[in-house]
Steps between C-alpha positions, in 0.01 A plus 500: 500500500628176357731433211464176308805369683323550833195293407548151640523227234285515183805525270313400183229761558759774556673412172167495317402845628840657430497361145152644440617847603831491313343365179233771500226236514365588841128408526272782605355288782647217711313284750727362773360183658634218713491365853507743794856587598648419158598863445236645267496849649882529533536379140249759375678777693839390363357509148357847563845618612660353188240658269544843657881488533676762285816291448399133531771235507481171312322319781387761753440867575807719551408614851665841463291702251237751622220252421659229712549744785130584490413130484695446821219683678215394267456865408558483124237723332445247219431207734142477623334253737156355559430258786210394726397761755210581731282806542634759742162671526156337471349561158827634359713295260866538588777474241834324523697824521341551843692191618830550315704579817392170660559315172854631468577435864383139474708429190809664649484246783410191299420437134347157558162599641141378486155652535455432876825686573383794290159504670668519841724778372207722403275401790228353279308343788179338378499677163537294184797633298449582135612725218211742460358636177641845577848346462436426133446873442826571683685245285360650183592851613857407594567314178360781285805713583825473307790322661689747719831332415429437133488122530250240618206551732434204730173418675543223758174348626543275803216246544288616204245231594392741775370753246124546510319424176469857375868569566600178319294594195664842481845345530409266217444798272847632587653161424322490164633844403806562720664844502830528314800335672289387795556164665247340736640258759223299667605293803233245584455230765167385349514547121192281455299774674592756234279580203597260217513800267769659718704181517480460121657844450805425713806281463511263794823459698469207738755477781572154637552418871853570615748219550595415858865591441401846370293567812772356721764728347274804547438417867872460570593824320215719620436367851834341586349160574731204542485241224296244695228749601485655154466155343220400739301820443547484122370142496186602690427800279358321194690718255367824652735769626201656673451185709874474561518847654192426712649169612814666638284631777124480506359830383239669716226384264627141482542489876136605537388232252700237687350597836146510361542158339639347820221652710231382258622141506549487878160653578329274246658194661386616846151580364530844654207665323517824696868551409432404138233772482755755629753369247254537211417857601870589508555360150180664372646841586825449307386602152440277197853493358648396834221244547585343164867503592421320827294232326776440244746466787270253679474288186878491466541399864244220463682363193842516667375332818343222296832439319682506836329171589691318224834554678679652199641830637648593161142538372383727783529879470444646845698754699626407850193634685265319264706180523478507880121530486478224237663245735175466695248636251582302184329173617170691504527557121471161338337296223161520672471879508758664269255540210214630713721744694639644177150523354381686811781757470450540124126551549570775756743667258239489223242662731745775598555580131121516456472755786289277725470624860846415648369429851274234355778357281757456772275392786339237275846382387628488860201294621534252214873469573405344837367195316807478278744506790337189645567294185820334628 
């Protein structure tokens, strides 16, 4: 698992965290926030390695002590995880330890991950991921033990906004009276969704979007891209290493979103109601998290196609497949319908979050898109 030197960019944050540890002024709870792909989870893991290292260097973990060797496989007994999961059996609350093999396997392949990737990894299907109340009892039990190595105990909570209310309230009690030498690392994509009382008991570490040259250097070193390709992908990634990796080659999920978007727009233009009904049924069976991901993707594509009309390619952030589609599609997104199309997609996203019947949501949206596609 990562060292500080392996986390892309964020030099000031690394220095701040190292200084906190070395000065003995480490807060008992940190809340990592920032844009997706900025490196929150890798930074938290690098900090955990540094805290647990037996012989830390001035600016990083040593990499050779027994603790570092255990961290290489995420098997350190004083490092504990909580993350969103789904129920394996109806009526039975699973715990995160049930999914630790998949968690470790995912992070061994790529540290810059998001919730949709994790949901695919565990086969969540239509289930809504969350951190169940039973997990709070597991956290309390694990942290009640003494440190096996005589140093810190670290509890890393990925996406704490996915905790149900009872679990969040129990975690709050732990944050108010933390066990000795215990550090909580909360990694959040939506900190505004957390209980204000939890946020107030943490020190916030906000990671900024990565610079294009930092992403470009990573792509050349890790994927062997030539300078021109690395520069183009970095420019289209909006400071997100997650987007950059996806942009190298459309991921399976992004490819599906692209195809669904293209099909929706083409069928709406043709007024093919029968095909739109089939399309809506397909999307309705995808599960809520993937539906929200699709709608976010559609909104991005609408914005980028609108900007394409202004003939300023340096302002457009599309991959080659999306650019090819935009050549003919962009004129259909214009001043007469851009606001209403975006409102239609945002309304559908809001209804998905409210658990409205998905077949109704997407068929209604698809039918109304017919009208929008005629506003040329």
